[in-house]
C-alpha positions in Angstrom: -26.3 40.4 2.5 -29.7 39.0 1.5 -32.4 38.4 3.9 -33.8 35.3 2.8 -32.8 32.1 5.0 -31.2 29.2 3.1 -33.3 26.5 2.8 -32.0 22.7 2.6 -31.9 20.9 -0.7 -34.1 18.0 -0.7 -33.8 15.8 -3.2 -36.5 12.7 -4.0 -34.9 9.3 -4.2 -36.6 8.2 -7.1 -34.6 4.7 -7.4 -33.1 2.8 -4.9 -29.3 1.7 -4.7 -29.3 -2.2 -6.3 -25.7 -4.0 -6.0 -25.6 -6.5 -8.8 -23.0 -9.2 -8.5 -22.1 -10.8 -11.8 -21.9 -15.0 -11.4 -19.9 -15.3 -14.6 -17.1 -13.0 -13.8 -14.0 -14.5 -11.4 -12.4 -12.7 -8.7 -8.7 -12.3 -10.1 -7.1 -11.6 -7.0 -3.5 -9.3 -6.9 -1.9 -9.4 -10.4 2.0 -8.6 -10.9 2.4 -5.5 -13.1 4.1 -5.8 -15.9 4.7 -2.5 -16.9 8.0 -0.7 -16.2 10.6 -2.5 -14.5 8.0 -5.2 -14.0 8.0 -8.0 -11.2 10.7 -8.3 -8.6 12.8 -11.6 -9.5 13.7 -13.8 -7.0 15.9 -16.3 -8.7 19.7 -15.8 -7.4 21.8 -13.1 -9.1 23.9 -15.7 -11.1 21.0 -17.0 -12.8 19.4 -13.9 -13.3 21.8 -11.6 -15.2 23.0 -11.1 -18.6 26.4 -12.2 -18.3 25.6 -15.2 -15.9 23.4 -16.4 -18.8 26.7 -16.0 -21.3 28.5 -17.8 -18.6 26.1 -20.6 -18.5 26.4 -20.8 -22.5 29.8 -21.3 -22.2 29.9 -23.8 -19.6 27.7 -25.8 -21.5 30.2 -26.0 -24.8 33.0 -27.0 -22.6 
């Protein structure tokens, strides 16, 4: 064990903290994420699925 007592580190503050807000930058807000499975689809199932798209196509022909 050393006999010297530990000294607190005092760092001089050389510059002040300045927050700059860019005026031209527009807040985007919450964005729906595109990666993975993507955004939750709120459409009813009969318009959402591939089979529903096929049936709609067949119903248009007849």
